[in-house]
C-alpha positions, 0 to 999 in steps of 0.5 A, a space after each residue: 660085129 660089123 661084118 656080123 651084122 653085114 652077113 645078116 643080109 648074107 644070100 644064104 639062111 645058113 650063113 646067117 643063122 650062123 650071123 645072128 646067133 654069133 651077134 647073140 653069143 658076142 652080146 652085140 646088143 646094138 645088132 638088136 634093132 638089126 635082128 627085129 627084120 629076121 624075125 619074118 625071113 623066109 628061112 625058119 631056122 633064121 627066124 629061129 635064130 633071130 627070136 632066140 637072139 632078140 630075146 638073149 640081148 633083151 631087145 624090148 623095141 622086138 617086143 611089138 614083132 614078136 607079139 604078132 609072130 606068137 598071134 600069127 598061127 603060121 609062127 607056132 613052131 616057133 611059139 616056146 622061142 618067142 615065150 622065151 624071149 618075151 620074158 627075156 624082154 619083159 614084153 607086158 603086151 604079151 600077157 594077155 597071149 600067155 595067158 592064153 598059151 597056158 592052156 594051149 598044148 603041148 605041155 612043153 608049150 603051155 610049160 613055157 608059156 607059164 614060165 614068162 607069165 612067170 617071170 613078167 607079171 608073177 601076180 597075174 600069174 599066181 591064180 594060173 599056177 594054182 589051176 595048173 596044180 589040177 592040170 592032169 599032165 605031171 610035168 605041167 603040176 612038177 613046173 607050177 610047184 616049182 613055180 611055187 617053190 621058187 616065188 613063197 607065199 603064205 596063201 599057196 599053202 592049200 594049194 600046195 598040199 593039196 598035191 603032197 600026195 600026186 602020182 609024181 614023185 617030185 611033184 609030191 616033193 617039190 610041195 613039200 619041199 615048198 610047204 615045208 620053206 614057207 612054214 620055217 618063213 612064217 615063223 
């Protein structure tokens, strides 16, 4: 691990990127704080590696810089990685930006924001999940149904019933499964 920590300062970005991912692979939690500065590395691949690894290591101290990066338009290409990392470290300070992210296309980033918000604060997320059931993108509707299936609640029955006739087979299928699960738990 000490050699890998030294390599994160190497002049070649490929070496820095390798070292960052390697630290994540060996779960070198002690290295988390050393990686925080790399979120602002000049090389995008190194930045992305740092974001992902900080999330993987669940480095709580990275929360503020990751939130700052998510708010910065120059980090838009890293939104998926940022959402995932913020969820892994349970960064409650990211909730307002995650709520915004649920509305910001493309659909895969919207899903990533919704999933991350659900992981950090399900209670705040449920109204947004219900809203996502009416989204024009079937991938977002399907993801919302899967979230409701993972966390069954009686109050989800009516919103789920609305998508049992969805154009997307998987959305319909998972909605019916969620309804069955909730109704069976209610007996």
